[in-house]
C-alpha positions as semicolon CSV with decimal commas, in nm:
position;residue;x (nm);y (nm);z (nm)
1;M;0,812;0,845;-6,940
2;A;0,542;1,104;-7,004
3;P;0,594;1,334;-7,301
4;K;0,707;1,687;-7,220
5;K;0,438;1,946;-7,244
6;Q;0,524;2,216;-7,490
7;K;0,447;2,571;-7,393
8;A;0,214;2,710;-7,654
9;S;0,272;3,069;-7,738
10;V;-0,028;3,288;-7,661
11;S;0,057;3,480;-7,977
12;K;-0,038;3,168;-8,175
13;L;-0,391;3,210;-8,038
14;K;-0,404;3,580;-8,128
15;T;-0,706;3,611;-8,356
16;P;-0,678;3,916;-8,582
17;T;-0,913;4,202;-8,498
18;D;-0,931;4,566;-8,595
19;L;-1,006;4,665;-8,235
20;P;-0,718;4,801;-8,022
21;D;-0,554;4,546;-7,788
22;N;-0,621;4,745;-7,470
23;A;-0,989;4,780;-7,564
24;T;-1,036;4,411;-7,642
25;L;-0,857;4,314;-7,321
26;S;-1,114;4,498;-7,109
27;V;-1,396;4,335;-7,306
28;A;-1,234;3,991;-7,267
29;Q;-1,194;4,041;-6,893
30;A;-1,561;4,132;-6,858
31;L;-1,662;3,839;-7,079
32;N;-1,445;3,598;-6,878
33;Q;-1,615;3,708;-6,557
34;A;-1,952;3,655;-6,726
35;L;-1,835;3,312;-6,839
36;A;-1,718;3,218;-6,489
37;D;-2,045;3,342;-6,337
38;S;-2,244;3,153;-6,600
39;Y;-2,066;2,828;-6,516
40;A;-2,113;2,890;-6,142
41;L;-2,483;2,959;-6,196
42;Y;-2,517;2,659;-6,426
43;L;-2,370;2,423;-6,167
44;K;-2,577;2,573;-5,884
45;T;-2,893;2,540;-6,093
46;K;-2,809;2,175;-6,171
47;N;-2,730;2,116;-5,804
48;F;-3,075;2,245;-5,709
49;H;-3,230;2,042;-5,993
50;W;-3,072;1,727;-5,847
51;H;-3,162;1,804;-5,485
52;V;-3,502;1,973;-5,493
53;S;-3,773;1,795;-5,295
54;G;-4,124;1,853;-5,172
55;P;-4,475;1,898;-5,307
56;H;-4,364;2,100;-5,613
57;F;-4,078;1,864;-5,695
58;R;-4,171;1,794;-6,056
59;D;-4,234;2,159;-6,147
60;Y;-3,913;2,286;-5,985
61;H;-3,708;1,992;-6,109
62;L;-3,813;2,065;-6,468
63;L;-3,777;2,445;-6,430
64;F;-3,423;2,414;-6,293
65;D;-3,323;2,171;-6,567
66;E;-3,464;2,398;-6,838
67;Q;-3,285;2,701;-6,693
68;A;-2,956;2,513;-6,653
69;A;-2,966;2,410;-7,019
70;E;-3,025;2,770;-7,123
71;I;-2,733;2,894;-6,913
72;L;-2,500;2,624;-7,046
73;A;-2,594;2,711;-7,404
74;V;-2,472;3,068;-7,354
75;T;-2,129;2,965;-7,224
76;D;-1,996;2,863;-7,565
77;A;-2,110;3,189;-7,722
78;I;-1,939;3,389;-7,445
79;A;-1,611;3,198;-7,479
80;E;-1,615;3,225;-7,858
81;R;-1,674;3,600;-7,832
82;V;-1,359;3,626;-7,616
83;R;-1,161;3,441;-7,883
84;K;-1,304;3,657;-8,162
85;T;-1,165;3,964;-7,983
86;G;-0,816;3,814;-8,004
87;N;-0,797;3,704;-7,641
88;T;-0,800;3,380;-7,447
89;T;-1,066;3,249;-7,216
90;L;-1,098;3,035;-6,906
91;R;-0,920;2,700;-6,904
92;S;-1,021;2,512;-6,590
93;I;-1,247;2,482;-6,288
94;G;-0,977;2,666;-6,091
95;D;-0,979;2,946;-6,346
96;I;-1,357;2,970;-6,316
97;A;-1,327;2,985;-5,935
98;R;-1,076;3,270;-5,960
99;H;-1,310;3,478;-6,177
100;Q;-1,661;3,398;-6,050
101;T;-1,856;3,640;-5,833
102;I;-2,163;3,418;-5,793
103;K;-2,118;3,214;-5,478
104;D;-2,133;2,835;-5,480
105;S;-2,393;2,650;-5,274
106;D;-2,235;2,371;-5,072
107;A;-2,522;2,341;-4,824
108;E;-2,633;1,987;-4,758
109;F;-2,998;2,091;-4,771
110;V;-3,168;2,397;-4,918
111;T;-3,544;2,442;-4,904
112;P;-3,716;2,473;-5,242
113;Q;-3,824;2,828;-5,155
114;D;-3,465;2,925;-5,074
115;M;-3,350;2,766;-5,400
116;L;-3,591;2,983;-5,597
117;V;-3,482;3,300;-5,416
118;E;-3,110;3,224;-5,444
119;L;-3,128;3,144;-5,814
120;R;-3,335;3,456;-5,878
121;E;-3,076;3,674;-5,703
122;D;-2,792;3,501;-5,888
123;N;-2,960;3,556;-6,224
124;L;-3,004;3,924;-6,138
125;S;-2,635;3,935;-6,045
126;L;-2,556;3,783;-6,385
127;V;-2,765;4,059;-6,546
128;Q;-2,534;4,313;-6,378
129;T;-2,230;4,124;-6,506
130;F;-2,374;4,130;-6,859
131;R;-2,435;4,505;-6,826
132;A;-2,068;4,549;-6,736
133;V;-1,979;4,352;-7,051
134;K;-2,203;4,580;-7,257
135;S;-2,041;4,887;-7,107
136;A;-1,688;4,757;-7,176
137;A;-1,789;4,664;-7,530
138;A;-1,941;5,008;-7,595
139;E;-1,626;5,178;-7,465
140;A;-1,412;4,954;-7,687
141;G;-1,625;5,011;-7,996
142;D;-1,700;4,637;-8,005
143;N;-2,051;4,652;-8,150
144;A;-2,071;4,275;-8,203
145;T;-2,026;4,201;-7,833
146;E;-2,246;4,495;-7,743
147;G;-2,526;4,351;-7,957
148;V;-2,509;3,986;-7,857
149;V;-2,497;4,056;-7,483
150;D;-2,849;4,200;-7,505
151;D;-2,990;3,851;-7,573
152;W;-2,795;3,702;-7,281
153;T;-2,924;3,978;-7,053
154;D;-3,282;3,919;-7,165
155;Q;-3,250;3,545;-7,098
156;A;-3,115;3,604;-6,746
157;E;-3,390;3,858;-6,675
158;Q;-3,652;3,608;-6,793
159;R;-3,510;3,336;-6,568
160;A;-3,518;3,577;-6,273
161;W;-3,877;3,670;-6,355
162;F;-3,987;3,304;-6,374
163;L;-3,813;3,228;-6,045
164;F;-3,977;3,531;-5,883
165;E;-4,325;3,438;-6,003
166;T;-4,273;3,075;-5,902
167;S;-4,164;3,177;-5,552
168;R;-4,466;3,401;-5,483
169;S;-4,723;3,292;-5,227
170;A;-5,071;3,223;-5,359
């Protein structure tokens, strides 16, 4: 017989903070959307990395892998920022799906050009999500989140720029 799962009290996960609960909740909600979108973008970028083909295969394959690694690296920092504000973060693929705004790509085939365009648009969408995080953090007086999100925004803007330049016709 399987052991009974004990319900953990969310209050046991309540990290102390000097920020008001209602303020940190809005920051956590914005961060959780950013986390969900980051995971969605990470998986899409890896999907395109695995399925890219054509004359620029090597260049695109390496670019997508490099960008996916950068996106994945940010996810831990986002989740830890949620916890530092005294809140809880995403727990499952289903939870990610409920929060993400970046659409999945289930297409059997996507041209390399369309991959570049789609990833560029998704990175720009992530920039908007990060700006919403910054706004929520500023309103909450959460200067730590407000400061760190600038780096995440810059990284997403750089990925979008690289994808744009790579997709341009000669």
